[in-house]
N, C-alpha and C positions, 0 to 999 in steps of 0.2 A: 354729647349734644348740649349746646348752650341753652340755658332756660331764659325765659322771657324777662324774669327778674334781674339776671346778670346782664342781660342785653341793656335794660333801663339804667342800671347802675353804671355800665360803661359809658353810655350817653350822658348820663348826669355828670360824671366826672369830667368828660371832655367839654361839655357845655359850660361848666363852671370855670374851668381853666381858661376858656376862650371868651368869657364874659357873655355867654349865651343863654344862661340859665332862665332868663325870663322869657325867652322866646318860644321855648319848646312845647311842652304839653303832649297831648295826644297825637298831634300830627307827626311827631317824631317817632311814633311807632313804626312809620314807614322808614326803613333804613335808607332809602334813596333820598328822601325828604331831608332827613338828618344830614346826611353826606352833602347834600347840596347847600344846606345852610352852613355847614363848617366850611365848605369851600368858599362861599361868600365872604365869611369872616376872615379866612386866610388871606384871600385877595385884598381885603380892607387893610389887613395888618402889613402885608407885603408893600403896599402902597403908602400907608400913612405911618407905621410903627414897626419896622422890620426887626429892631432890637427887641422889642416886646415879643415879637413872633418866636425869635430865637430862644429868648428866655422861657417861653411856654413850652417850646420842643423840648428843651432840656428838662424842664420840671416834669413832663409827662414821660420823660425817659426814651425818646426816640434816638435811635442811634445816630451819633454825629457823622459817621461815615455814610449812613443812608441819606441823611439830609444833604451832605455835601454831594453825593452822587445825584441826587435830584436837581440841585442847582447846576450841576456841571453837565448832565447829560439831556436834560429836558428843555424843549423850546418854552418861551416864557409862559404861554397860555396854559401849558400842562403842569406848570410847578405846583399850583394850589391843589389840583385834583390829587396829584402824586403825593403831597405832603398830607392831605387828608386821609388817604389810604394808609400811609405809614402810621398816622396817630391811631386811627381806628384798629388797625392790625396790632399795634402795640398794647392798647387797652385790652383786646381780646386775649392777648397772651397772659397779661396780668391777671385776668379773671380766671383762665384756666389754671394758672399756677397757683393762685390762692385756693381755688377749689381743691387742687390735687393736695396741696400741703395742709389743707383744712384750717388755714390761718384767715384772720380778718384783714390783714394788711400790713 
């Protein structure tokens, strides 16, 4: 079971990578609110700086095959939510792996 602290850490890492660190705070304790803010940021990057979005996805270690699949199989309005889910899922796996291995990163 995931702890509240690891959930906050996961959100903090994502927020930093996407330039959202100043926006969060307690309102991001609600996962759906955090996901909504992440989707908004992804939409912005898709429209204004797709190259930066792809670099961030690479840095947060989202599978290139999964990203390609999203772009290939989704209608445009569903791309940002699908990418947000991939990002959140990847960070959750990282937290579980670190906890299992007993390492800090």
